[in-house]
C-alpha positions as CSV (number, residue, x, y, z in Angstrom):
1,X,22.6,8.9,47.7
2,X,21.7,5.1,47.8
3,X,18.5,5.5,45.8
4,X,20.5,7.5,43.2
5,X,23.1,4.8,42.9
6,X,20.5,2.1,42.7
7,X,18.7,4.0,39.9
8,X,21.9,4.3,37.9
9,X,22.7,0.6,38.4
10,X,19.2,-0.4,37.3
11,X,19.6,1.9,34.2
12,X,22.8,0.2,33.1
13,X,21.5,-3.3,34.0
14,X,18.4,-2.8,31.8
15,X,19.0,-4.7,28.5
16,X,18.7,-2.8,25.3
17,X,16.0,-3.7,22.8
18,X,16.9,-6.6,20.6
19,X,17.0,-6.4,16.8
20,X,13.6,-8.1,16.5
21,X,12.0,-5.7,19.0
22,X,13.2,-2.8,16.9
23,X,12.0,-4.6,13.8
24,X,8.5,-5.4,15.1
25,X,8.1,-1.8,16.4
26,X,9.1,-0.5,13.0
27,X,6.6,-2.7,11.1
28,X,3.9,-1.7,13.6
29,X,4.7,2.0,13.2
30,X,4.3,1.7,9.4
31,X,0.9,0.2,9.9
32,X,0.1,3.2,12.1
33,X,1.3,5.6,9.5
34,X,4.3,6.8,11.5
35,X,7.0,6.8,8.9
36,X,9.7,8.7,10.8
37,X,9.4,6.5,13.9
38,X,9.3,3.4,11.7
39,X,12.5,4.4,9.9
40,X,14.3,5.0,13.2
41,X,13.3,1.5,14.6
42,X,14.1,-0.3,11.3
43,X,17.5,1.3,11.1
44,X,18.3,0.3,14.7
45,X,17.2,-3.3,13.8
46,X,19.4,-3.3,10.7
47,X,22.4,-2.0,12.6
48,X,22.0,-4.8,15.2
49,X,21.3,-7.5,12.6
50,X,22.4,-6.6,9.1
51,X,21.5,-9.9,7.4
52,X,17.9,-10.4,6.2
53,X,16.4,-13.9,6.5
54,X,13.3,-16.1,6.4
55,X,11.8,-17.5,9.6
56,X,14.4,-16.2,12.0
57,X,13.9,-17.2,15.6
58,X,12.8,-14.3,17.8
59,X,11.6,-16.3,20.9
60,X,10.9,-20.0,21.7
61,X,8.6,-21.3,19.0
62,X,8.3,-17.8,17.4
63,X,9.8,-16.9,14.0
64,X,9.6,-14.0,11.6
65,X,10.6,-13.2,8.1
66,X,13.1,-10.4,8.6
67,X,12.8,-7.8,5.7
68,X,14.2,-4.5,7.0
69,X,15.2,-3.1,3.6
70,X,11.7,-3.6,2.2
71,X,10.0,-1.9,5.1
72,X,12.6,0.9,5.0
73,X,11.6,1.4,1.4
74,X,8.0,1.6,2.5
75,X,8.8,4.1,5.3
76,X,10.9,6.2,3.0
77,X,8.1,6.3,0.4
78,X,5.6,7.2,3.1
79,X,7.9,10.1,4.0
80,X,8.1,11.3,0.4
81,X,11.8,10.4,0.0
82,X,11.4,8.5,-3.2
83,X,15.2,8.3,-4.0
84,X,15.9,6.7,-0.6
85,X,12.9,4.4,-1.1
86,X,14.3,3.2,-4.4
87,X,17.7,2.5,-2.9
88,X,16.2,0.4,-0.1
89,X,14.0,-1.4,-2.6
90,X,17.1,-2.3,-4.6
91,X,18.8,-3.6,-1.5
92,X,15.7,-5.7,-0.7
93,X,15.8,-7.1,-4.3
94,X,19.5,-7.8,-4.1
95,X,19.1,-9.8,-0.8
96,X,16.6,-12.1,-2.5
97,X,14.8,-12.7,0.8
98,X,11.6,-10.7,0.2
99,X,10.7,-12.4,-3.0
100,X,10.8,-15.8,-1.2
101,X,8.7,-14.5,1.7
102,X,5.0,-15.3,1.6
103,X,4.2,-12.0,3.4
104,X,7.0,-10.0,1.6
105,X,6.5,-11.0,-2.0
106,X,3.2,-9.1,-2.6
107,X,4.7,-6.1,-0.8
108,X,7.8,-6.2,-2.9
109,X,5.9,-6.4,-6.1
110,X,3.5,-3.7,-5.1
111,X,6.3,-1.2,-4.2
112,X,8.2,-2.1,-7.4
113,X,5.1,-1.0,-9.3
114,X,4.6,2.1,-7.2
115,X,8.3,3.2,-7.3
116,X,9.3,2.2,-10.8
117,X,6.1,2.0,-12.8
118,X,5.5,-1.0,-15.1
119,X,7.5,-2.5,-17.9
120,X,7.2,0.6,-20.1
121,X,10.3,2.2,-18.6
122,X,12.3,2.6,-15.4
123,X,10.6,5.0,-13.0
124,X,7.7,5.4,-15.4
125,X,4.2,5.9,-14.0
126,X,2.1,2.8,-14.1
127,X,0.1,2.6,-17.3
128,X,-3.2,2.7,-15.4
129,X,-2.4,6.2,-14.2
130,X,-1.8,7.6,-17.7
131,X,-5.1,8.5,-19.4
132,X,-7.2,11.4,-20.6
133,X,-9.4,12.5,-17.7
134,X,-13.1,12.9,-18.3
135,X,-15.4,15.6,-16.7
136,X,-16.8,14.7,-13.3
137,X,-20.5,13.7,-12.9
138,X,-21.3,15.2,-9.6
139,X,-21.5,18.9,-9.0
140,X,-18.9,20.5,-6.8
141,X,-21.5,21.0,-4.0
142,X,-22.5,17.3,-4.2
143,X,-18.8,16.2,-4.2
144,X,-18.0,18.4,-1.2
145,X,-20.9,17.0,0.8
146,X,-19.8,13.4,0.0
147,X,-16.2,14.2,0.8
148,X,-17.1,15.7,4.2
149,X,-19.4,12.7,5.0
150,X,-16.5,10.3,4.3
151,X,-14.0,12.3,6.3
152,X,-16.4,12.4,9.2
153,X,-17.0,8.6,8.9
154,X,-13.2,8.1,9.0
155,X,-12.9,10.4,12.1
156,X,-11.1,13.0,10.1
157,X,-13.6,15.9,10.3
158,X,-11.0,18.7,10.1
159,X,-8.6,17.0,7.6
160,X,-8.0,18.2,4.1
161,X,-8.5,15.6,1.4
162,X,-4.9,16.2,0.2
163,X,-3.7,15.0,3.7
164,X,-6.2,12.2,4.1
165,X,-4.8,8.6,4.6
166,X,-5.3,5.9,2.0
167,X,-8.4,4.4,3.6
168,X,-10.3,7.7,3.5
169,X,-9.5,8.1,-0.2
170,X,-10.5,4.5,-0.9
171,X,-13.8,4.9,0.9
172,X,-14.5,8.1,-0.9
173,X,-13.7,6.3,-4.2
174,X,-16.2,3.6,-3.4
175,X,-18.9,6.2,-2.6
176,X,-18.1,8.1,-5.8
177,X,-18.3,4.8,-7.8
178,X,-21.7,4.1,-6.2
179,X,-22.9,7.6,-7.3
180,X,-21.6,7.0,-10.9
181,X,-18.8,9.6,-10.8
182,X,-16.2,7.2,-12.3
183,X,-13.7,10.0,-13.2
184,X,-13.5,11.2,-9.6
185,X,-13.5,7.7,-8.2
186,X,-10.6,6.8,-10.5
187,X,-8.5,9.7,-9.2
188,X,-9.1,8.8,-5.6
189,X,-8.2,5.2,-6.2
190,X,-4.9,6.2,-7.9
191,X,-4.2,8.5,-4.9
192,X,-5.0,5.7,-2.5
193,X,-2.6,3.3,-4.3
194,X,0.1,5.9,-4.1
195,X,-0.2,5.8,-0.3
196,X,-0.7,2.1,0.0
197,X,0.0,0.0,-3.1
198,X,-0.5,-3.5,-1.5
199,X,-4.0,-4.8,-1.6
200,X,-5.3,-6.8,1.4
201,X,-8.4,-8.7,2.4
202,X,-9.7,-7.3,5.8
203,X,-7.3,-4.4,5.8
204,X,-7.5,-2.2,8.9
205,X,-8.8,1.3,8.3
206,X,-9.9,3.3,11.3
207,X,-10.1,1.7,14.8
208,X,-11.7,-1.8,14.4
209,X,-13.1,-1.0,11.0
210,X,-11.9,-3.5,8.4
211,X,-12.4,-3.5,4.7
212,X,-11.4,-5.6,1.7
213,X,-8.8,-3.3,0.0
214,X,-8.9,-4.2,-3.7
215,X,-7.7,-1.0,-5.4
216,X,-6.5,-2.5,-8.7
217,X,-9.8,-4.3,-9.2
218,X,-11.7,-1.0,-8.8
219,X,-9.2,0.9,-10.9
220,X,-9.8,-1.6,-13.7
221,X,-13.6,-1.3,-13.2
222,X,-13.5,2.5,-13.6
223,X,-11.3,2.3,-16.7
224,X,-13.7,-0.3,-18.2
225,X,-16.7,1.9,-17.5
226,X,-14.8,4.9,-19.1
227,X,-13.6,2.6,-22.0
228,X,-9.9,3.2,-21.2
229,X,-9.0,-0.3,-22.4
230,X,-5.2,-0.1,-22.2
231,X,-5.4,1.2,-18.7
232,X,-7.9,-1.4,-17.8
233,X,-5.6,-4.2,-19.1
234,X,-2.7,-2.8,-17.0
235,X,-4.7,-2.7,-13.8
236,X,-6.1,-6.2,-14.4
237,X,-2.6,-7.5,-15.0
238,X,-1.4,-6.0,-11.7
239,X,-4.4,-7.4,-9.9
240,X,-3.6,-10.8,-11.2
241,X,0.1,-10.5,-10.5
242,X,-0.6,-9.6,-6.9
243,X,-3.3,-12.3,-6.5
244,X,-5.5,-9.4,-5.3
245,X,-8.9,-11.1,-5.5
246,X,-9.1,-14.4,-3.5
247,X,-10.5,-17.3,-5.5
248,X,-13.7,-17.5,-3.4
249,X,-14.4,-13.8,-3.3
250,X,-17.6,-12.5,-5.0
251,X,-15.5,-10.1,-7.1
252,X,-13.7,-12.9,-8.9
253,X,-16.5,-13.4,-11.5
254,X,-16.5,-9.7,-12.4
255,X,-12.7,-9.7,-12.6
256,X,-12.8,-12.5,-15.1
257,X,-15.6,-10.8,-17.1
258,X,-13.6,-7.6,-17.2
259,X,-10.5,-9.5,-18.5
260,X,-12.6,-11.0,-21.3
261,X,-14.2,-7.7,-22.2
262,X,-11.0,-5.8,-22.2
263,X,-9.2,-8.5,-24.3
264,X,-12.1,-8.4,-26.8
265,X,-12.1,-4.6,-27.1
266,X,-8.3,-4.4,-27.6
267,X,-8.4,-7.3,-30.1
268,X,-11.1,-5.4,-32.0
269,X,-9.0,-2.3,-32.0
270,X,-6.0,-4.2,-33.3
271,X,-4.0,-3.7,-30.1
C-alpha cells in the first residue's frame, strides 16, 4: 500500500510541462517531420501562454522568439490542412511578432508565398509554378535508376517518390539538373518547395547530412535554361526577398547574372 500511495503522490507532485517546453518540442517535431505531434505540442503551448512575443525568457539567460501561430501554420500545411494553415498564418500576421523576428520573418514570407501565391491573386499559385511543361530528357529507365539511387542515398529504399520528404526531392532535382533534364528537375524543385518553402544554408537532410537548400535559385536556373522568363523573374524576386543566397556564397554571381539576363530578355520582349 505504501509504495502505491508514494507513486500517486509523486505523480501529482510532478510539475506539468511549461509553455516553452511544449513550444520547443513542437518546433523540434516540425523539424523531424511529425506534424501531428507538433500541432499537439504547439496547441498546448498556446493554451498555456496565448500571447506571442520576442525574446521571452525561458530560463536564466535563455530567451526565445515565441511564434506558435506561425509554427501551427507550418504543422497544418505539413498535414495537408491548408484551410487551417491559412487561418494560423493570418493570426501570425495579425500579432505582428513573426515579421519582427529574425528567425520568423523568412519563415513567414516563405509560407505566405506557399499558402497564398504571389501578388497575382489571393491563394493563387506562385508564378514560377505556372508554365508549359517541356518533354523530359532522360528515358524512363534512366530516370527510374536515378530516382532509386537518390532514395537509397537518403535511406528511403522502399519509399515512393510521391511520399518522399523535401530533401529527397531536392537531391533528385540536383541530380537531374546535373544530367541536363531541366524539365524533370524543375518539377522536383517545385514539389520540394511545397513541402519546405523556407531556404536555409546548411539545412539538415538525413542524419548528419547537411546541404545548402536554395530552391528558388535552382527554380530560376531551370526556368532560365528553359527560357521561361516570367517564371524565372518570379523565382529570382522570391530568392531576393528571402535573402536566399548569402553575400559570400559562390552562387551569388550566377544569381546576379540570371537577374540581368532575365531583365534583358523580358525588356526585349516588351514585358
